[in-house]
N, C-alpha and C positions, 0 to 999 in steps of 0.2 A: 735537078729538082732542088728547090730552095727550101731552107728551113726558116721558120718564122719564130722569133723570140718576142713574146709580149710581156711587158713589165708594167705593173701598176704600182703607184705609190699612194698610200693612204695616210693622210695627216690626222692625228688624233684630235687636234683642235682646229675647227673650221676657220677661226679667226687668228691663227698663229701668225706672228710677225715674219716668219721665214720658214722655208721648207726646201730641203736639198735631197735629191735622189742621185746616188753615185754607185750604180751597180758595176760589178765585175764578174767575169765568167772564166773559169779555169776547167781544164780536163786533166785527168790523171791517167798515165800510161806507163807500164813497167815500173811502177813505184815512184814516178816523177810527176810533178805538177807543171802543166804547160798553160800559159795564159792565152785565152782566146780574145777576150775584150778586157783591157786593163782599166782600172779605176781612173776616172777622169777623161776617158776617151770621148770623142765627139760622136754623137748619134745623128742619124739621118734627119730626125725631127726633134727639135728642141721646143720647149714651151714658148709660146709667143710667135713661133714661125708658122709656115704654111705646111700643113700635113700632106705628105705624099701618099701614093697608093698604099693601101693596107693599114693606114693609120685611122683610128676611129676618134673623131672629135666629139667630146661631150661637153655640153654647156654647163654653166654654173647653176646656182640655186634658182629655182623658178617658182611660180605660183605664189601662194601665201607666204612662204618662207622668204621669198625675195624681198617682199615688202615689210617683213618683220623687223622690229628694232633689234639691234645686236644684243643688248642686255636690257632687262627691265626688272626693277625691284617692285614686287607686288605684295600687298599686305591687306589684311582684313581682320576685324574683330571676330574672335572665334564664335561660330554659330551663324554668322552672316553669310549671304550668298555672294555678294559682289566684291570684287577685288579693287582696291585703290592702288595707284602706282606713285612712286616717288622718283624724281630725277636722280640719275646716277652720275657721280663725278669720278673720273679716272685720272690716274697719273702713274708715272713709272714707279716701280717698287724698288727703292734704293738705286743701286747702280746696275741693276739687271735689266733685261729686256722684258721682264714680266710686268704686269700692271696690277695696281691696287685700286680697289673700287670702294666707294662709300655712298650712302644715301642718308639724307637728313629727313627724319619723320616728325611731322608737326601735328598738333591738335589731337594727340592720342588721349584717350580717356584714362583717368587714374584707376588703379587697382583692377586692371582689365587684362584678359588673355588675348593675345594676337597671334595669328598665323602669318608667316611670310614665305615667299618663294622667289627664286631667281628664274626669270624667263629668258632663255638663251635662244636667239633666232626663233622665237615663237614657241619654244618647247620648255615647259616648266621643270625646274629642279627643286625638290623639296616636297612638301612644306616642312618648316620648322616652327617652333613656338617660342614666344617670350611673354613676359608679364610686366606691366608697368607698376610703379610704386604707388601706394595709396596717397591720397591728397592730404590726409590727416594721420597723425601717429596712431599706430596699432600696437597694443601691448604684446610683447613677445617677438617683435620683428628681429631678424638676425642678418648678419653679414659675416663673411670670412675674410681674413687678410693674411698676407705673408709675401715673401719675396725670395729671390735666388732660386729659380725654378728648374731650369733644364740642365741638370748635371748628366743624368742618363734618361733615356726615354722611359725605362721601366719605373724609375722613381717619379718622374713627371706624371706619367699616366696614373700611378697609384694615388698620388695626392690630389690630382684633378678629379679622380673618381670620388675620393673622400669629400672634396668640396661640393660636388654635385649631390651626394647622398645627404649632406647636412641641410639641403634645401634652402640656401640663403637667398635673400633678396638680390644681392650682388656680391662680387669679390673685389676687394681693394688690394691691388698687386703692386708691391713696392720696389720694382726694378730688378735688373739682372734677370730678364724674362727668358730670352732664348739663348743667352750667352753667345751671341753672334759677333760681338766685338766690332760692329759697324761694317762687316765685310761678308758675312756668310748668310745669303738669302735662304739657303736650304734649311738651316736651323730654324729660321722664322716660320717657314712653311710647316715643318714638323711640329713646332710649338703650337701653331694655330690648329693643326689637325688634331693634336692631343686634346686641346681645350674643347673643340667642337664635338669630338667623339666621347670624351670622358666627363667633362664638367656639365653634366645633365642632371636635372632634378629627378626625383623618383617618378614624377608624373610626366616626364618627357620634355619639360621646358628647358631652354638653354639659359645658362647663368651669365648675365652681363658682367663686364669687367670695367673697373676704373683703374688706370695705370699711372704709375710714377716711373721716372727714368732712373737707371742705375749706370754704373761705370762700364758694365759689359754690353751696354747698348752703343758704346762709343769706340771709335778707333783708338787704339792705345790703352783702353780700359783703365785709365788712371783716375785717382781722386785729385782734382785740381781746384781747390776752393777759391784761389785768388787769380788763377789764369786759365780758366776753363776754355776749351775750344768752342767753336761755334756749332750751330745746329747741323752744319754740313758734315760734321764728323760722326753724326748718328743718322745716316740716310734712311735706314730701314725703319727705325722708330718713328721718325717724323713723317715719312711717306705713308706708313701704315696708320698711324694715329693722326690723321691730317687736321683734326680740329685744333691741334696745338700750334696754331700759326704764330702765337706770341711767345712760344717757348714751352718748357715742360711743366711749369707751374699751372695750377688750375683750381677752380672751385666748382663743386657740384652741390646744389641745394635741393633737398627733398621737401617741398612745400615750405612751411615755416617751423618744422620740427627737427630737422637734421641737416648738418652741413659737413662736407668733406673738403679739405684743403690739401693740395699737393704742392711740394716744393722740390726744386732741383738742387740736390746736395753736392754741388761742385762738379758737374759732369758736362753740361753745355752752358752753364751760367754760373757766375761767381756768387758765392754765398751772400756777401755783404750787399751786392747789387739788388738782391731780392728782399732785403729787410723792410724797406719802406712799403713795398707792395704787400708784404705779409702783414705788417701792422695795420694797413688800411683794410684789407679784406677781413681780418679777424675783428677789427673794431666795428666794421659795418654789419657784422653778424652777431652782435651782443644779444639781440633779441631772440636768437635761435637757441633753444634749450640744450641741444646736443651737438657737439662739435669735435671732430677728429682731424688730426694732421698726419700725413704720411710722406716719407721721403726715404732715401736709400741708406746713406752712410750714417751710422749711429753716433750721437754725441755722448751717450752714456752706455758704453759697451761693457763686455765681460773681461776685457784684457787680452783677447786673442789677437787683436790688431789695435793700432792706434785709434783713439777717439777723435771725432770731428770737433776740435776745440773752437773752431770758428762758429759752429752752430751753437755751442754752449754760450758763446759771447753774444752772438747776433740775434738768435731766435728764441732761446729758452726764456729770456726775460719777457718776451711777448706772449709766450704760452702761459706764463705765470700771470701776467697782467690781465689777459683776457679769459683766464680760467678754461683753457682747453681741457677736454675730458680725458683724452689719451693721445699720445704721440706714438705712431708705429714706425720703428726703425728696422733696418735690414742689413745686408752686406756681410756680416761676420760669420755666418754659417753656424749659428748657435741658437739656443732659446734663452731669452732673458725677460725678466720682469723686475722693474724697479719698485721700491717703495714710492709712495707719493712724495715728490721732492721739490724743494725750492732752493735754487742755488747749489744743488748737489746734496742738500741736507734733508733728512726726513721731516715731513710735515703732513700728518694725516689729514689735517683740516684744509690746508691751502695748497698742498703739493700737486704736482703734475705726474701722472703715471706714464712711463715709457715702456713699451713692449716691442719685442722683435726676437731675434736679429737676423732673419732671413735664412731659413734652411728648409724650404719647401721641397726641393728635389735635388739637393746637392750633398756631397760628402761633408759631414760635419767636422768642425775643428774641436780639439780637446780644450775643455775649460781649465784655466789655471787652478791649481789646487788651493791657492790663496785668494780665490775670488771674493770671499767674504770680507777681505780687507777693503774692498770697494763697498763702503757702508751704505751706499745708495741702492745696492742690489738686494732684492728680496729672494730671487730665484734665478738659477743659471744651470742649464743642462745642454749636453751635446745630443740633440735629437732633431730629426727631420719632423716638421710640424706645420700646421696652420693654426691660426688663432680664430676661434669662433666668438663673436660678440653678440650678445643678446640684449636688446633694448627693452627695458621694463619701464613701468610707469614712473617709478621714482628711483631707479638704480640701473647700473650696468653690470652684466655678468661677462667675465672674460675667461675663456677656457683654452688652454693649450692642448692640442689634439694630434695624435699620430695618424698615419695613413689607415690604420685598422680601426680607428675610432676611439682609441683609448685616451681618456682625459687624464693627463699627468700633472696638470697644474691648473688652478682656477682662483679667481679672486672677484670680489664685488666692490663697486664704488658707488657712492650716492650721486644722484642728480644734483648738480650744484648751480646750474645756470638758470634754473626756473623751478617753480613749485611742483608738487606731486601731480597736479592736473595739467601740466604744461602741454598745451596743444594736442 
């Protein structure tokens, strides 16, 4: 009498790039383990061969699923019945066998709520919701900003939850996002999972992000202002945020009322090499009444680490020339707010405000006891925080906030680039 052993292998992902089944069978007698079938043994029927007697051959996906597109991005304005779809682009996620996907959405209506879902082999996953920015300025609009995010998952989740509870239009994230150092795809997946699950507004919409690059996105995680490595040393950052085909610097304009500018502070591009570009994009946006710049390494820090003197020399004069409203810096794992400064000296009328310095979800560094000797500093604390920015008709409100919602520092600055009725 023959015994029959039937083994089934089930792959969690129907479109996985590989699948291996390596069974082994042992029996135990008198306290000893004896192999019956060793791992790696040849079986009578291998996938792709001809099944013999007793083997059941089961075909692949059939019917509607066989004709279904592998992945499809579907979206619709909330309240509408019909779904639209957008083409999906895919590429390898860093150096892993995983894939990153993206879809470009066009012709969205301003100030509108949308639903979206991922359709996988004809089966929808979701939906989730997002909201587009208004076409014109609305008094009281807010965003949050910060950097140096994933020290521990508990700290990351807590501050992401706070970001969602504040119900911002978007989050401006200043680098050192997943602390993956150009090599750890698992930390990126954790970081994305935390944002997706925690950075959710009270009404359920997802909070969009605008990101700058930091040193911990790059292999070697160094600050190299004059000899930065190329984009290939930050494979996860550039494959995930695929729109950055020209590098990590960017501009994002909201109608004609708000502009964001991001720069690479010496991580995959040299600082001086970006000065001409920075001057051009700032100059081209003189007619926009609200403008913010974000990057990672601070030029005007609290003294816990060295300052980016190249940025002071190359970029600060441009911020002063074009009257940037606030520059958000990160990296040092502290909180800081400068006075409005020109050339490092306080100037309440013409000065630039610098805020940061990156302690969203990391262990903070101790502030030097003599920090007030840095006369450009107005406030410095060792606190994990985010910064909430409220855009008012004729001024800005900046609030330093802990994960539990405590406001520990705040300041206001007038609108300088346009009148009180600016757009």
